[in-house]
Structures are given as structure tokens and as C-alpha cells.
MARLOGU-226968 format. One record per residue (C-alpha): x, y, z; residue in three letters; chain. Coordinates in steps of 0.25 Angstrom, whole numbers, always signed. Layout:
# MARLOGU-226968
  east north    up residu chaine
     X     Y     Z    ala      A
...
# end
This chain:
# MARLOGU-226968
  east north    up residu chaine
  +409  +207  +572    met      A
  +409  +192  +566    glu      A
  +397  +189  +576    asn      A
  +387  +199  +569    gly      A
  +385  +207  +582    ala      A
  +389  +219  +574    val      A
  +376  +216  +564    tyr      A
  +366  +217  +574    asn      A
  +352  +224  +570    glu      A
  +353  +239  +573    thr      A
  +339  +243  +569    thr      A
  +326  +240  +577    glu      A
  +315  +233  +570    pro      A
  +304  +241  +562    glu      A
  +291  +244  +571    ala      A
  +279  +241  +564    lys      A
  +271  +252  +560    ala      A
  +258  +254  +567    pro      A
  +247  +248  +562    arg      A
  +236  +257  +555    arg      A
  +223  +257  +552    arg      A
  +217  +254  +536    pro      A
  +220  +268  +529    leu      A
  +224  +274  +543    gly      A
  +210  +278  +546    cys      A
  +209  +288  +558    thr      A
  +197  +296  +564    leu      A
  +207  +304  +573    arg      A
  +208  +317  +564    his      A
  +192  +318  +561    leu      A
  +185  +315  +572    trp      A
  +170  +319  +579    gly      A
  +161  +325  +571    trp      A
  +172  +330  +560    arg      A
  +171  +315  +554    leu      A
  +156  +314  +552    pro      A
  +154  +327  +546    val      A
  +166  +325  +538    lys      A
  +161  +309  +532    val      A
  +147  +317  +530    ile      A
  +153  +328  +523    gln      A
  +160  +318  +514    thr      A
  +147  +309  +511    ile      A
  +139  +323  +508    leu      A
  +149  +327  +498    ser      A
  +149  +313  +491    phe      A
  +133  +314  +491    val      A
  +135  +326  +484    ala      A
  +145  +322  +473    val      A
  +134  +310  +472    val      A
  +121  +320  +472    cys      A
  +129  +328  +459    glu      A
  +132  +316  +452    glu      A
  +117  +313  +451    val      A
  +114  +326  +445    val      A
  +112  +322  +429    asp      A
  +108  +336  +423    asp      A
  +108  +349  +427    cys      A
  +105  +362  +421    met      A
  +118  +370  +427    asn      A
  +128  +361  +431    cys      A
  +139  +371  +437    ser      A
  +134  +370  +450    gly      A
  +133  +356  +450    leu      A
  +147  +354  +446    tyr      A
  +151  +362  +456    phe      A
  +144  +354  +466    phe      A
  +150  +342  +461    glu      A
  +163  +349  +462    phe      A
  +160  +353  +476    ile      A
  +155  +341  +480    ser      A
  +166  +331  +475    cys      A
  +177  +340  +480    ser      A
  +170  +340  +495    ala      A
  +169  +325  +494    phe      A
  +184  +322  +491    leu      A
  +189  +332  +501    leu      A
  +180  +326  +511    cys      A
  +185  +312  +508    leu      A
  +201  +319  +509    leu      A
  +197  +324  +523    ile      A
  +192  +312  +528    leu      A
  +202  +303  +522    tyr      A
  +214  +313  +528    val      A
  +208  +314  +541    tyr      A
  +203  +300  +543    cys      A
  +216  +293  +538    thr      A
  +230  +294  +544    asp      A
  +234  +303  +531    leu      A
  +230  +314  +541    tyr      A
  +242  +311  +550    glu      A
  +251  +308  +539    ser      A
  +250  +321  +533    leu      A
  +249  +330  +546    gly      A
  +239  +339  +554    lys      A
  +245  +351  +546    asp      A
  +244  +347  +532    lys      A
  +230  +340  +534    val      A
  +226  +353  +539    gln      A
  +232  +360  +527    lys      A
  +226  +350  +517    leu      A
# end
């Protein structure tokens, strides 16, 4: 015991984590025609938000406020969908939770 044979290393060295791309960007889950459609939908909803903000005067503003709410909500939800499907968050959450979301 005095020669130190008892105190040999008993664990293996840690394996390096696999190298990930910046922000974990992947297009595996949103491919084909779905990606361009979702990008166009995001751009159009952003244009709707900008167009609504251009209006200075209105006589009956309730419809304009409703349009503002809908277009802003659509823009934010499109961004959320793109973020979930185009990053590693999809794999982190799991397919079942993403479908429920």
C-alpha cells in the first residue's frame, strides 16, 4: 500500500461535448415549402404592424386597434414558431411538448 498502487485513477476522463453551431440553428424540422411560407408569413405580419403604425388619424379606431392586436400577435407567434423549429429548442422540449405548445 505504500507504493501508491491502491490510489490509481478509477474514473475515465470526461468526453468533450459535441461541437454545436451558433444558437443551434438547424432546418431539419422545418424543411421544404414550410420554411419559405413561414418566413413570408412573418415578413407580412411585420409589414402589417408597420402599416398600422403609419396611420395617424382615424374616425372609428376600434377596428384599427383590433387589427393592431391581431397583426402584432401573428408576428410574435410566427417568430416563436421559427425559433422553436429552427433551433435546438425543438429537441430539448421534445416532439410531444412542441405539438402541445
